[in-house]
N, C-alpha and C positions, 0 to 999 in steps of 0.2 A: 629752163623754162620758168617764166614768171607766172604767178597766179594773182589775179586781181579779184577782189571780193567787193561786192556792193550789195546794198539792201534796197529792195523795191518796196515802197510803202504804198498805202492806199492811194488810189488815183494814178498809179504807175510811175510816180516820181522816184528818182534814184537819189539816195543820200549816201555820203561816205561813212565808213565805219571808223570811229576813233579807237585807236589801240594804245593802251597804256601798259608798258612793260616795266615793272619795278619790283625789286625784292622787298621794298619797304611798304608795308601794308598801309601806313598812314598816307603815303604819297598816292597810292591807288584810291583810297577813300576820298582824299581831297579832290582828285581829278573827277571822280564820279559825282561829288557834290557840285563842283563848278560846271560840269557839263550836263547836269540833270535836265532832261526835257529837250535838249538840243538835238539829239540823235542817238543812234546806237553806239554804245561804248563797250569795248571788250577790255577787261583787265586781267593780267596774269603776272606771276612772279618772275618768270624767266622765258627765254626764247624757246626752250624745249616744250614748256607748257603751251605756248602760243602755237607752235607747229602742230602739236597733238590736237589742239582745238580746230585749227584751220584745215589740216590735212590728215584726217583720221585714216587708219589702215584700211586698205581697200579689199576687205574680205579675206585676206591672207592671214596667216598666224604670225607673220613677222611684223614687229612694231615699226611704225613709220620713222621713229626717231630712236636711236640707240640711247642707252643710259649715259648720262653726263656726270654722274656723281663721281668725283675724284676720290682716290684713296685718301684716307685721313692720315696726315703726317703726324708723327709723334710731337708732343709739346716740348719735350726736353731737347737733348742733343742728338743730332744725326751727323754721321761722318761719311766722307768719301775719300778714302786714302788718308792723306794728311790734312784734308780740309774738314773743319768741324763747324757745323751750323748750330748755334745755341739759340733757338727761337725764344725761349723764356728770358734769356739774358740779352737778347737783341744784339748778338755778337757773332761774327764769322771770323774764324782764324785759319791761317795757312801756316803749317809748321810752327804753331804757337804765336805767330804774329797776327794782330788784328787786320782785317781788310776793311777799307772804307766803302761800305755798301749802303745805299739808301734802303729805306724800309721796303720798298717795292722790290728792289733787287734781292734783298735778303729773303723775302717771302717767296719769290720765284725760285731762288736757289734751294731753299728749304724743301719746296715741293719736288723739284727735279732730283735732288739728292736723296730725299727721304725714301726709305724702303716702302714698297718695292720700287726698283728702278723700272719705270714704265714710260710709255709714250703718253705725255700729258696733252690732251686736245686743247684747242683754243678755248672751247667752252669751259672745260675743267679749270684751266688757269684763270680765266676771268672770274669764275665763281669763287675760287679759292683765294686769289690774291686781291681782287677788287671787290669781292662780295657783290657782284652784279651780274647782269645778264650779258652774254655775248650777243651782239646784234649784227655780226658780220663784218664789222670794221676792225681790222687787226692792227691798225697803225700804232695805237698806244702799246699793244703787246710787243710788236716788232721793235719799237723804239726801246722799250725796257730791256728786251733780250739783247739788243745791239749794245746797250750800255754795259750789261752784265758780261757779255762776251769780251768786250774791250778790257774790263777789269780782270777777268780770269785769264786773258791771254798772257799776262805777265807772270803767271805761276808755272814754273817749269814742271812738267808732268802732271799739271792740275787738270781739273775737269774741263771738258769742252761741250758746249751746248750744240746739239745737232738738230737741224730742221727735218721733220718728217713732212715732206711736201703735202700741203692740203689737209694735214691732220693736226700737227702740233710740234712739240719739242721733246727731246729726250737727252739723257747723258749716257755715255758708255759706262760699263762697270769699272770700278776703280782697279788700279793695277794690284797684283798680288803683293802681299807684304814681303819685304826683302829679307 
């Protein structure tokens, strides 16, 4: 179900609401300055904050939007079996050999591999990898995951990225050491 919001001003006229969603405070301030006096403007840092403003909980004790704060991955090395992701060194290796991953692919993998192994939601991945708000368009995320899967496919016994339909992505636990 879609929700539409409008503001009725004096005289009964309807005006649209301008919504600016940006994690960058300077962007939000610039939008407010440029649209000053034109009409109502709502600014917020991310989609979770916007949802909470537009759709507050309806009397129940359950929040309308669940937490989207992802687990904080370690800054050093994380491993999954024989795969090692060194975020500080900007390097991913498989059995000691470097893997040619882009920054985005490396950051996605670091999140998925980093303890704890959890299902990462689309919102969490957008916040962690792109430092921005997830606005419902998963194309950029799906494309990056597709490229990452293609590169991991060549690793015998390596990690596989699984889709949790409608939620996000996860990895299976690594195989036990031989």
